[in-house]
Backbone as XML, in Angstrom:
<?xml version="1.0"?>
<chain id="A" units="angstrom">
  <residue number="1" name="UNK">
    <atom name="N" x="-14.887" y="33.923" z="22.662"/>
    <atom name="CA" x="-14.323" y="33.161" z="22.961"/>
    <atom name="C" x="-13.116" y="33.466" z="23.703"/>
  </residue>
  <residue number="2" name="UNK">
    <atom name="N" x="-12.551" y="32.574" z="24.448"/>
    <atom name="CA" x="-11.706" y="32.848" z="25.636"/>
    <atom name="C" x="-10.118" y="32.672" z="24.969"/>
  </residue>
  <residue number="3" name="UNK">
    <atom name="N" x="-8.831" y="33.177" z="25.093"/>
    <atom name="CA" x="-7.995" y="33.068" z="24.087"/>
    <atom name="C" x="-6.633" y="33.193" z="25.610"/>
  </residue>
  <residue number="4" name="UNK">
    <atom name="N" x="-5.511" y="32.584" z="25.365"/>
    <atom name="CA" x="-4.598" y="32.248" z="27.233"/>
    <atom name="C" x="-3.988" y="34.137" z="27.037"/>
  </residue>
  <residue number="5" name="UNK">
    <atom name="N" x="-4.426" y="34.924" z="26.257"/>
    <atom name="CA" x="-3.939" y="36.097" z="26.970"/>
    <atom name="C" x="-5.249" y="36.780" z="27.448"/>
  </residue>
  <residue number="6" name="UNK">
    <atom name="N" x="-6.521" y="36.698" z="27.605"/>
    <atom name="CA" x="-7.063" y="37.122" z="28.516"/>
    <atom name="C" x="-7.158" y="37.248" z="29.479"/>
  </residue>
  <residue number="7" name="UNK">
    <atom name="N" x="-7.552" y="38.739" z="30.577"/>
    <atom name="CA" x="-7.331" y="38.418" z="31.697"/>
    <atom name="C" x="-8.388" y="37.652" z="32.188"/>
  </residue>
  <residue number="8" name="UNK">
    <atom name="N" x="-8.586" y="37.093" z="33.505"/>
    <atom name="CA" x="-9.783" y="36.636" z="34.652"/>
    <atom name="C" x="-9.908" y="37.492" z="35.584"/>
  </residue>
  <residue number="9" name="UNK">
    <atom name="N" x="-11.482" y="38.811" z="35.445"/>
    <atom name="CA" x="-11.744" y="39.041" z="36.206"/>
    <atom name="C" x="-13.120" y="38.689" z="37.457"/>
  </residue>
  <residue number="10" name="UNK">
    <atom name="N" x="-12.209" y="38.725" z="38.436"/>
    <atom name="CA" x="-13.409" y="38.446" z="39.822"/>
    <atom name="C" x="-14.896" y="39.506" z="39.308"/>
  </residue>
  <residue number="11" name="UNK">
    <atom name="N" x="-16.019" y="39.040" z="39.182"/>
    <atom name="CA" x="-17.109" y="40.062" z="38.899"/>
    <atom name="C" x="-17.573" y="39.937" z="40.435"/>
  </residue>
  <residue number="12" name="UNK">
    <atom name="N" x="-17.402" y="39.323" z="41.744"/>
    <atom name="CA" x="-18.385" y="39.207" z="43.041"/>
    <atom name="C" x="-17.059" y="38.063" z="43.784"/>
  </residue>
  <residue number="13" name="UNK">
    <atom name="N" x="-17.142" y="38.623" z="45.263"/>
    <atom name="CA" x="-16.786" y="37.801" z="46.134"/>
    <atom name="C" x="-18.251" y="36.700" z="45.932"/>
  </residue>
  <residue number="14" name="UNK">
    <atom name="N" x="-17.854" y="35.578" z="46.788"/>
    <atom name="CA" x="-18.847" y="34.371" z="47.426"/>
    <atom name="C" x="-19.663" y="35.512" z="49.002"/>
  </residue>
  <residue number="15" name="UNK">
    <atom name="N" x="-20.537" y="35.626" z="48.643"/>
    <atom name="CA" x="-21.053" y="36.076" z="50.621"/>
    <atom name="C" x="-20.391" y="35.287" z="51.812"/>
  </residue>
  <residue number="16" name="UNK">
    <atom name="N" x="-20.077" y="34.105" z="51.635"/>
    <atom name="CA" x="-19.783" y="33.114" z="52.380"/>
    <atom name="C" x="-17.918" y="33.162" z="52.745"/>
  </residue>
  <residue number="17" name="UNK">
    <atom name="N" x="-17.730" y="33.708" z="51.545"/>
    <atom name="CA" x="-15.987" y="33.928" z="51.266"/>
    <atom name="C" x="-15.583" y="32.383" z="50.928"/>
  </residue>
  <residue number="18" name="UNK">
    <atom name="N" x="-16.255" y="31.497" z="50.153"/>
    <atom name="CA" x="-15.918" y="30.452" z="49.803"/>
    <atom name="C" x="-14.888" y="30.667" z="48.150"/>
  </residue>
  <residue number="19" name="UNK">
    <atom name="N" x="-13.563" y="29.694" z="48.015"/>
    <atom name="CA" x="-13.483" y="30.260" z="46.629"/>
    <atom name="C" x="-13.176" y="28.761" z="46.009"/>
  </residue>
  <residue number="20" name="UNK">
    <atom name="N" x="-12.486" y="28.785" z="44.736"/>
    <atom name="CA" x="-11.762" y="27.533" z="44.006"/>
    <atom name="C" x="-10.505" y="27.158" z="45.276"/>
  </residue>
  <residue number="21" name="UNK">
    <atom name="N" x="-10.280" y="28.472" z="45.852"/>
    <atom name="CA" x="-8.582" y="27.454" z="46.556"/>
    <atom name="C" x="-9.219" y="27.250" z="47.790"/>
  </residue>
  <residue number="22" name="UNK">
    <atom name="N" x="-9.936" y="27.383" z="48.222"/>
    <atom name="CA" x="-10.652" y="26.829" z="49.940"/>
    <atom name="C" x="-11.167" y="25.407" z="49.241"/>
  </residue>
  <residue number="23" name="UNK">
    <atom name="N" x="-11.799" y="25.569" z="48.279"/>
    <atom name="CA" x="-12.328" y="24.108" z="48.221"/>
    <atom name="C" x="-10.840" y="22.928" z="47.754"/>
  </residue>
  <residue number="24" name="UNK">
    <atom name="N" x="-9.884" y="23.910" z="47.201"/>
    <atom name="CA" x="-9.518" y="22.414" z="46.403"/>
    <atom name="C" x="-8.216" y="22.045" z="48.162"/>
  </residue>
  <residue number="25" name="UNK">
    <atom name="N" x="-8.457" y="22.958" z="49.137"/>
    <atom name="CA" x="-7.514" y="23.042" z="50.258"/>
    <atom name="C" x="-8.442" y="21.624" z="51.087"/>
  </residue>
  <residue number="26" name="UNK">
    <atom name="N" x="-9.702" y="21.769" z="51.012"/>
    <atom name="CA" x="-9.968" y="20.620" z="51.506"/>
    <atom name="C" x="-10.179" y="19.307" z="51.489"/>
  </residue>
  <residue number="27" name="UNK">
    <atom name="N" x="-10.404" y="19.654" z="49.756"/>
    <atom name="CA" x="-10.517" y="18.087" z="48.621"/>
    <atom name="C" x="-8.710" y="17.507" z="48.415"/>
  </residue>
  <residue number="28" name="UNK">
    <atom name="N" x="-7.825" y="18.216" z="49.198"/>
    <atom name="CA" x="-6.731" y="17.757" z="49.203"/>
    <atom name="C" x="-5.624" y="17.931" z="50.229"/>
  </residue>
  <residue number="29" name="UNK">
    <atom name="N" x="-5.687" y="18.804" z="50.671"/>
    <atom name="CA" x="-4.464" y="18.696" z="51.400"/>
    <atom name="C" x="-5.416" y="18.545" z="53.188"/>
  </residue>
  <residue number="30" name="UNK">
    <atom name="N" x="-6.337" y="19.786" z="53.504"/>
    <atom name="CA" x="-6.695" y="19.495" z="55.405"/>
    <atom name="C" x="-7.935" y="18.935" z="55.024"/>
  </residue>
  <residue number="31" name="UNK">
    <atom name="N" x="-8.352" y="17.293" z="54.279"/>
    <atom name="CA" x="-9.110" y="16.755" z="54.369"/>
    <atom name="C" x="-10.223" y="16.738" z="55.220"/>
  </residue>
  <residue number="32" name="UNK">
    <atom name="N" x="-9.718" y="16.455" z="56.834"/>
    <atom name="CA" x="-10.449" y="16.257" z="57.808"/>
    <atom name="C" x="-10.773" y="17.446" z="58.666"/>
  </residue>
  <residue number="33" name="UNK">
    <atom name="N" x="-10.082" y="18.837" z="58.336"/>
    <atom name="CA" x="-10.960" y="20.190" z="58.742"/>
    <atom name="C" x="-12.322" y="20.588" z="58.746"/>
  </residue>
  <residue number="34" name="UNK">
    <atom name="N" x="-12.928" y="19.606" z="59.919"/>
    <atom name="CA" x="-14.312" y="19.904" z="59.795"/>
    <atom name="C" x="-15.670" y="21.085" z="59.092"/>
  </residue>
  <residue number="35" name="UNK">
    <atom name="N" x="-14.438" y="22.242" z="59.856"/>
    <atom name="CA" x="-14.969" y="23.494" z="60.176"/>
    <atom name="C" x="-15.240" y="24.403" z="58.271"/>
  </residue>
  <residue number="36" name="UNK">
    <atom name="N" x="-13.789" y="23.628" z="57.657"/>
    <atom name="CA" x="-13.604" y="24.206" z="56.504"/>
    <atom name="C" x="-14.390" y="23.461" z="55.670"/>
  </residue>
  <residue number="37" name="UNK">
    <atom name="N" x="-14.454" y="21.846" z="55.802"/>
    <atom name="CA" x="-15.781" y="21.759" z="55.270"/>
    <atom name="C" x="-17.324" y="21.672" z="55.008"/>
  </residue>
  <residue number="38" name="UNK">
    <atom name="N" x="-17.342" y="22.657" z="56.162"/>
    <atom name="CA" x="-19.096" y="22.672" z="56.676"/>
    <atom name="C" x="-19.236" y="24.033" z="56.327"/>
  </residue>
  <residue number="39" name="UNK">
    <atom name="N" x="-18.123" y="25.345" z="55.651"/>
    <atom name="CA" x="-18.312" y="26.111" z="55.329"/>
    <atom name="C" x="-18.372" y="25.727" z="53.729"/>
  </residue>
  <residue number="40" name="UNK">
    <atom name="N" x="-17.446" y="24.830" z="52.796"/>
    <atom name="CA" x="-17.739" y="24.145" z="51.513"/>
    <atom name="C" x="-19.222" y="23.724" z="51.087"/>
  </residue>
  <residue number="41" name="UNK">
    <atom name="N" x="-18.911" y="22.876" z="51.937"/>
    <atom name="CA" x="-20.672" y="21.939" z="52.248"/>
    <atom name="C" x="-21.719" y="23.043" z="52.167"/>
  </residue>
  <residue number="42" name="UNK">
    <atom name="N" x="-21.963" y="24.201" z="52.642"/>
    <atom name="CA" x="-22.885" y="25.131" z="52.584"/>
    <atom name="C" x="-23.174" y="26.093" z="51.219"/>
  </residue>
  <residue number="43" name="UNK">
    <atom name="N" x="-22.969" y="25.641" z="50.199"/>
    <atom name="CA" x="-22.302" y="26.278" z="49.402"/>
    <atom name="C" x="-23.539" y="25.458" z="48.379"/>
  </residue>
  <residue number="44" name="UNK">
    <atom name="N" x="-24.571" y="26.368" z="47.775"/>
    <atom name="CA" x="-25.469" y="25.812" z="47.165"/>
    <atom name="C" x="-25.633" y="25.279" z="45.787"/>
  </residue>
  <residue number="45" name="UNK">
    <atom name="N" x="-24.144" y="26.407" z="45.226"/>
    <atom name="CA" x="-23.636" y="26.092" z="44.225"/>
    <atom name="C" x="-22.689" y="24.754" z="43.584"/>
  </residue>
  <residue number="46" name="UNK">
    <atom name="N" x="-22.445" y="24.373" z="44.441"/>
    <atom name="CA" x="-21.396" y="22.868" z="44.768"/>
    <atom name="C" x="-22.015" y="22.205" z="43.995"/>
  </residue>
  <residue number="47" name="UNK">
    <atom name="N" x="-21.264" y="21.319" z="42.747"/>
    <atom name="CA" x="-21.685" y="20.358" z="42.411"/>
    <atom name="C" x="-21.948" y="19.259" z="42.867"/>
  </residue>
  <residue number="48" name="UNK">
    <atom name="N" x="-23.488" y="18.238" z="42.672"/>
    <atom name="CA" x="-23.447" y="17.015" z="43.579"/>
    <atom name="C" x="-22.315" y="16.436" z="44.173"/>
  </residue>
  <residue number="49" name="UNK">
    <atom name="N" x="-21.628" y="16.073" z="42.580"/>
    <atom name="CA" x="-20.653" y="14.984" z="42.407"/>
    <atom name="C" x="-19.893" y="15.372" z="43.611"/>
  </residue>
  <residue number="50" name="UNK">
    <atom name="N" x="-19.180" y="16.332" z="43.933"/>
    <atom name="CA" x="-18.166" y="17.061" z="44.790"/>
    <atom name="C" x="-18.824" y="16.980" z="46.163"/>
  </residue>
  <residue number="51" name="UNK">
    <atom name="N" x="-19.783" y="17.506" z="46.237"/>
    <atom name="CA" x="-20.667" y="17.527" z="47.375"/>
    <atom name="C" x="-21.081" y="16.216" z="47.902"/>
  </residue>
  <residue number="52" name="UNK">
    <atom name="N" x="-20.422" y="15.222" z="46.890"/>
    <atom name="CA" x="-20.491" y="13.868" z="48.176"/>
    <atom name="C" x="-19.467" y="13.180" z="47.862"/>
  </residue>
  <residue number="53" name="UNK">
    <atom name="N" x="-18.524" y="13.536" z="47.265"/>
    <atom name="CA" x="-16.914" y="13.222" z="47.643"/>
    <atom name="C" x="-17.080" y="13.980" z="49.152"/>
  </residue>
  <residue number="54" name="UNK">
    <atom name="N" x="-16.620" y="15.513" z="49.357"/>
    <atom name="CA" x="-16.490" y="16.211" z="51.080"/>
    <atom name="C" x="-18.091" y="16.102" z="51.613"/>
  </residue>
  <residue number="55" name="UNK">
    <atom name="N" x="-18.732" y="15.427" z="51.211"/>
    <atom name="CA" x="-19.579" y="14.629" z="52.683"/>
    <atom name="C" x="-19.012" y="13.585" z="53.174"/>
  </residue>
  <residue number="56" name="UNK">
    <atom name="N" x="-18.943" y="12.337" z="52.109"/>
    <atom name="CA" x="-17.809" y="10.967" z="52.416"/>
    <atom name="C" x="-16.731" y="11.550" z="53.674"/>
  </residue>
  <residue number="57" name="UNK">
    <atom name="N" x="-16.115" y="12.554" z="53.124"/>
    <atom name="CA" x="-14.638" y="13.129" z="53.679"/>
    <atom name="C" x="-15.507" y="13.569" z="55.508"/>
  </residue>
  <residue number="58" name="UNK">
    <atom name="N" x="-16.539" y="14.379" z="55.602"/>
    <atom name="CA" x="-16.825" y="14.742" z="56.676"/>
    <atom name="C" x="-17.432" y="13.799" z="57.674"/>
  </residue>
  <residue number="59" name="UNK">
    <atom name="N" x="-18.051" y="13.157" z="57.251"/>
    <atom name="CA" x="-18.623" y="12.143" z="57.758"/>
    <atom name="C" x="-17.496" y="11.025" z="58.392"/>
  </residue>
  <residue number="60" name="UNK">
    <atom name="N" x="-16.334" y="10.878" z="57.746"/>
    <atom name="CA" x="-15.603" y="10.148" z="57.953"/>
    <atom name="C" x="-14.248" y="10.572" z="58.964"/>
  </residue>
  <residue number="61" name="UNK">
    <atom name="N" x="-13.461" y="9.698" z="59.743"/>
    <atom name="CA" x="-12.289" y="9.671" z="60.518"/>
    <atom name="C" x="-11.404" y="9.639" z="60.231"/>
  </residue>
  <residue number="62" name="UNK">
    <atom name="N" x="-10.493" y="10.607" z="60.152"/>
    <atom name="CA" x="-9.102" y="10.641" z="59.645"/>
    <atom name="C" x="-8.461" y="8.991" z="60.157"/>
  </residue>
  <residue number="63" name="UNK">
    <atom name="N" x="-7.304" y="8.832" z="59.105"/>
    <atom name="CA" x="-6.684" y="7.696" z="60.524"/>
    <atom name="C" x="-5.501" y="7.520" z="59.966"/>
  </residue>
  <residue number="64" name="UNK">
    <atom name="N" x="-4.961" y="7.016" z="60.802"/>
    <atom name="CA" x="-3.103" y="6.887" z="60.446"/>
    <atom name="C" x="-2.707" y="5.919" z="59.639"/>
  </residue>
  <residue number="65" name="UNK">
    <atom name="N" x="-3.090" y="5.610" z="58.630"/>
    <atom name="CA" x="-2.262" y="4.405" z="57.899"/>
    <atom name="C" x="-0.616" y="3.697" z="57.899"/>
  </residue>
  <residue number="66" name="UNK">
    <atom name="N" x="0.040" y="4.843" z="58.815"/>
    <atom name="CA" x="1.521" y="4.690" z="58.481"/>
    <atom name="C" x="1.590" y="3.469" z="60.261"/>
  </residue>
  <residue number="67" name="UNK">
    <atom name="N" x="0.684" y="3.702" z="60.872"/>
    <atom name="CA" x="1.179" y="3.192" z="62.235"/>
    <atom name="C" x="0.559" y="1.640" z="61.854"/>
  </residue>
</chain>
């Protein structure tokens, strides 16, 4: 069982250097960065639901809703 005091240990880095931080960055902040989105979408272990969301972002064009 995992407890709040347990250490989080990185066993190995992803070969393509795709981190949870990068995934969150393209999902929430840098939403239309095609290079980052391609890198994240290239990960086979990505869930299908997240892949669908990010693929939709990748295929869409940024809009400025304030104009």
